[in-house]
VOPAGU-2260 file (C-alpha; in pm, 1 decimal, decimal comma):
REM VOPAGU-2260
SITE   aa  ch    i         X         Y         Z
SITE  MET   A    0     123,9    -783,6     958,4
SITE  THR   A    1    -260,3    -807,9     798,0
SITE  PHE   A    2    -111,0    -738,8     371,6
SITE  THR   A    3     129,7    -686,5     255,4
SITE  HIS   A    4     325,1    -263,8     217,5
SITE  ASP   A    5     197,6    -262,2     -78,2
SITE  THR   A    6    -117,5    -375,1     -84,5
SITE  GLU   A    7    -182,0    -168,4     215,9
SITE  VAL   A    8     -30,9     139,0      28,5
SITE  ALA   A    9    -322,4       8,9    -230,4
SITE  LEU   A   10    -602,9      -8,9      18,1
SITE  LYS   A   11    -453,0     302,5     194,0
SITE  THR   A   12    -491,0     471,3    -137,0
SITE  LEU   A   13    -825,6     391,5    -211,9
SITE  ALA   A   14    -947,0     427,8      85,2
SITE  ALA   A   15    -833,3     812,6      35,4
SITE  PHE   A   16    -962,3     833,6    -311,1
SITE  ILE   A   17   -1271,2     727,3    -200,2
SITE  ASN   A   18   -1253,4    1016,7      64,4
SITE  THR   A   19   -1224,0    1265,1    -229,7
SITE  GLY   A   20   -1600,7    1241,0    -265,2
SITE  ILE   A   21   -1758,4    1310,6      -5,1
SITE  GLY   A   22   -1528,7    1644,1     104,2
SITE  THR   A   23   -1177,3    1647,2     243,3
SITE  ARG   A   24   -1174,6    2038,2     181,5
SITE  PRO   A   25   -1450,9    2261,5     395,8
SITE  ASP   A   26   -1469,6    2479,5     159,8
SITE  ARG   A   27   -1616,1    2271,6    -104,0
SITE  ALA   A   28   -1842,4    1880,9     -88,6
SITE  ASP   A   29   -1599,4    1740,5    -341,9
SITE  GLY   A   30   -1235,2    1746,6    -323,0
SITE  LEU   A   31   -1157,3    1652,0    -693,3
SITE  LEU   A   32   -1295,2    1924,4    -842,0
SITE  THR   A   33   -1026,6    1997,1   -1065,8
SITE  THR   A   34    -759,4    1834,7   -1243,4
SITE  GLY   A   35    -572,1    2045,3   -1006,3
SITE  ASP   A   36    -729,2    1861,6    -765,1
SITE  LEU   A   37    -624,7    1563,6    -919,3
SITE  ASP   A   38    -288,7    1678,6    -923,5
SITE  ASP   A   39    -282,7    1683,6    -584,8
SITE  PHE   A   40    -402,3    1392,3    -508,4
SITE  LEU   A   41    -206,3    1214,1    -723,5
SITE  ALA   A   42      96,5    1356,3    -618,6
SITE  GLU   A   43      26,0    1291,9    -233,8
SITE  GLN   A   44     -25,0     989,0    -259,4
SITE  ARG   A   45     294,4     921,4    -493,6
SITE  PHE   A   46      47,0     777,9    -756,0
SITE  SER   A   47     330,7     737,0   -1050,6
SITE  GLY   A   48     243,7     747,4   -1426,1
SITE  PRO   A   49     196,8     958,1   -1777,2
SITE  ARG   A   50    -122,0    1243,6   -1737,4
SITE  THR   A   51    -336,0    1336,8   -1900,0
SITE  ARG   A   52    -456,7    1674,4   -1772,4
SITE  THR   A   53    -768,4    1717,3   -1919,9
SITE  ALA   A   54   -1118,4    1708,8   -1814,4
SITE  GLY   A   55   -1228,5    1443,7   -1966,2
SITE  GLU   A   56    -930,4    1201,1   -1752,0
SITE  LEU   A   57   -1119,4    1402,7   -1473,5
SITE  ARG   A   58   -1455,8    1255,3   -1538,9
SITE  ALA   A   59   -1385,5     959,2   -1627,8
SITE  VAL   A   60   -1095,9     946,2   -1256,5
SITE  ARG   A   61   -1448,6    1029,7   -1075,7
SITE  HIS   A   62   -1624,5     789,0   -1232,1
SITE  LEU   A   63   -1392,7     540,6   -1074,3
SITE  ARG   A   64   -1402,4     736,0    -752,1
SITE  THR   A   65   -1761,9     626,9    -713,8
SITE  ARG   A   66   -1747,9     291,3    -907,1
SITE  LEU   A   67   -1489,1     133,2    -590,0
SITE  GLN   A   68   -1697,6     366,2    -306,6
SITE  ARG   A   69   -1962,2      52,5    -413,8
SITE  LEU   A   70   -1741,6    -246,6    -297,5
SITE  TRP   A   71   -1589,5     -84,9     -73,0
SITE  THR   A   72   -1786,2    -213,6     145,9
SITE  ALA   A   73   -2023,6    -466,2     -40,2
SITE  ASP   A   74   -2007,5    -865,4      21,1
SITE  GLU   A   75   -1752,9   -1102,3    -100,5
SITE  GLU   A   76   -1962,2   -1153,0    -430,9
SITE  GLN   A   77   -2025,1    -806,3    -492,2
SITE  VAL   A   78   -1640,0    -757,0    -439,8
SITE  ALA   A   79   -1478,3   -1080,7    -658,0
SITE  ASP   A   80   -1741,6    -925,3    -946,4
SITE  GLY   A   81   -1638,5    -650,1    -893,2
SITE  VAL   A   82   -1278,3    -721,4    -954,1
SITE  ASN   A   83   -1324,0    -953,4   -1207,9
SITE  GLN   A   84   -1482,6    -630,0   -1413,5
SITE  LEU   A   85   -1260,8    -392,6   -1311,4
SITE  LEU   A   86    -944,2    -605,5   -1473,3
SITE  ARG   A   87   -1146,7    -650,7   -1717,4
SITE  ASN   A   88   -1194,3    -367,6   -1844,8
SITE  ALA   A   89    -871,9    -256,9   -1813,9
SITE  ARG   A   90    -731,6    -577,3   -2007,5
SITE  ALA   A   91    -547,3    -629,0   -1732,3
SITE  LEU   A   92    -205,8    -821,3   -1716,0
SITE  PRO   A   93     -57,4    -876,5   -1414,6
SITE  ARG   A   94     379,9    -776,3   -1409,1
SITE  VAL   A   95     592,8    -758,6   -1074,8
SITE  VAL   A   96     824,7    -401,3   -1177,2
SITE  ARG   A   97    1018,3    -236,8    -914,6
SITE  HIS   A   98    1030,6     244,4    -934,0
SITE  ASP   A   99    1069,4     512,6    -746,2
SITE  GLY   A  100    1210,1     397,5    -448,3
SITE  TRP   A  101     968,1     111,9    -432,3
SITE  SER   A  102    1091,5    -275,6    -377,8
SITE  TRP   A  103     907,8    -545,4    -647,1
SITE  HIS   A  104     587,4    -551,4    -707,9
SITE  LEU   A  105     237,9    -580,2    -903,3
SITE  HIS   A  106     179,6    -381,1   -1190,4
SITE  CYS   A  107    -137,7    -511,2   -1365,5
SITE  THR   A  108    -139,9    -184,3   -1642,6
SITE  SER   A  109     158,4    -120,0   -1913,9
SITE  ALA   A  110     268,7     238,1   -1743,7
SITE  ALA   A  111     162,1     429,9   -2083,7
SITE  ALA   A  112    -179,0     322,0   -1935,5
SITE  PRO   A  113    -467,8     541,8   -1905,7
SITE  LEU   A  114    -495,7     707,3   -1541,8
SITE  GLU   A  115    -827,6     572,7   -1517,5
SITE  ASP   A  116    -740,7     224,4   -1608,0
SITE  ARG   A  117    -377,1     194,6   -1373,3
SITE  MET   A  118    -613,4     300,6   -1072,5
SITE  ALA   A  119    -857,9      51,9   -1115,8
SITE  THR   A  120    -654,0    -170,1   -1154,9
SITE  GLU   A  121    -400,8    -114,9    -864,6
SITE  ALA   A  122    -736,4     -52,2    -710,4
SITE  ALA   A  123    -824,7    -379,2    -810,8
SITE  MET   A  124    -514,1    -621,6    -713,5
SITE  ALA   A  125    -593,2    -458,9    -353,0
SITE  LEU   A  126    -953,1    -571,9    -304,5
SITE  ALA   A  127    -839,4    -841,9    -473,6
SITE  ASP   A  128    -610,2    -902,1    -162,1
SITE  ALA   A  129    -816,7    -840,1     135,9
SITE  LEU   A  130   -1099,7   -1072,3     -19,7
SITE  ARG   A  131    -928,3   -1310,3     -40,2
SITE  GLY   A  132    -714,9   -1296,0     287,7
SITE  GLY   A  133   -1100,8   -1329,7     429,6
SITE  GLU   A  134   -1026,1    -952,4     541,7
SITE  LEU   A  135   -1307,3    -784,0     416,9
SITE  ASP   A  136   -1433,2    -670,6     703,7
SITE  ARG   A  137   -1137,5    -435,6     748,6
SITE  LEU   A  138   -1270,4    -210,5     497,6
SITE  ARG   A  139   -1548,7     -67,2     704,8
SITE  ALA   A  140   -1809,2     295,4     624,3
SITE  CYS   A  141   -1750,2     598,7     985,5
SITE  ALA   A  142   -1955,8     487,9    1287,3
SITE  SER   A  143   -2065,4     832,3    1322,1
SITE  PRO   A  144   -2420,1     923,8    1195,7
SITE  ASP   A  145   -2334,2    1183,3    1084,9
SITE  CYS   A  146   -2004,0    1072,0     832,1
SITE  SER   A  147   -1984,3     912,3     520,1
SITE  ALA   A  148   -1666,3     851,4     502,3
SITE  VAL   A  149   -1402,4     499,9     522,9
SITE  LEU   A  150   -1193,6     357,7     696,3
SITE  LEU   A  151    -942,3      93,3     668,9
SITE  ASP   A  152    -910,2    -145,9     989,4
SITE  LEU   A  153    -537,6    -192,7    1049,3
SITE  THR   A  154    -587,9    -271,5    1409,5
SITE  ARG   A  155    -532,1    -585,8    1568,1
SITE  ASN   A  156    -814,8    -672,8    1780,1
SITE  ARG   A  157   -1042,6    -549,6    1453,5
SITE  SER   A  158   -1189,8    -179,0    1685,4
SITE  LYS   A  159   -1114,0      85,1    1445,7
SITE  ARG   A  160   -1424,6     268,7    1428,6
SITE  TYR   A  161   -1385,9     588,6    1290,0
SITE  CYS   A  162   -1198,1     776,8    1008,2
SITE  ASP   A  163    -919,9     967,3     992,4
SITE  THR   A  164   -1067,3    1298,2     761,0
SITE  GLY   A  165   -1264,3    1463,3    1045,2
SITE  ASN   A  166   -1238,6    1452,1    1414,2
SITE  CYS   A  167   -1526,7    1226,1    1426,3
SITE  ALA   A  168   -1410,9    1002,7    1679,1
SITE  ASN   A  169   -1365,3    1277,4    1889,8
SITE  ARG   A  170   -1724,7    1400,1    1847,9
SITE  GLU   A  171   -1885,8    1069,9    1898,2
SITE  HIS   A  172   -1683,4    1073,5    2246,6
SITE  VAL   A  173   -1792,4    1434,0    2346,4
SITE  ARG   A  174   -2097,7    1349,0    2280,8
SITE  SER   A  175   -2192,2    1031,5    2444,8
SITE  TYR   A  176   -1922,7    1170,9    2760,2
SITE  ARG   A  177   -2271,0    1497,5    2716,0
SITE  THR   A  178   -2597,1    1217,6    2703,4
SITE  ARG   A  179   -2416,2     997,3    3047,5
SITE  GLN   A  180   -2375,5    1365,8    3183,2
SITE  ALA   A  181   -2711,7    1413,0    3027,5
SITE  THR   A  182   -2909,5    1152,1    3203,4
SITE  ARG   A  183   -2749,7    1132,5    3566,9
SITE  GLN   A  184   -2876,0    1535,2    3603,6
SITE  LYS   A  185   -3189,5    1388,5    3534,2
SITE  PRO   A  186   -3374,3    1341,3    3841,1
SITE  ALA   A  187   -3499,3    1086,4    3946,4
SITE  GLY   A  188   -3905,3    1079,6    3916,7
């Protein structure tokens, strides 16, 4: 196994969180426009803890998403600096907890900390694990030229190139096939 279970879950949540910024719904470019959108995302990702459900909380979470998106494909030094800044800003104090059907795992803020701090420290700890394990290359941008989503490559041979937000892999395979067919059908000149 590449990552511990809680780190893998946190990285998957982080990728899904970043991808809300590129539009996960066909009718809008951003998947976190309302506090209801944030409610839905947090419920889907099983993110626990108290909420204020205010516009300020939504703004803070969207700002965090932008910061985390920059870290996703950053180099080691930038990830280390970004992780340290996130942990410092949240005044992180790691503790081992067990709740809501989860086995022992780390939390770095109190359960009453603001949502953006809890989300930031969860993401920071997962990024720190990827950095410490030499696995940052598993955090990628989708290879499709018309997609800006991110992906987490958990394949054994590190071969995942396309995101799971749409049909990028299928579109690219069809595009490649059509290009090959067109090349084969051109008359020799």
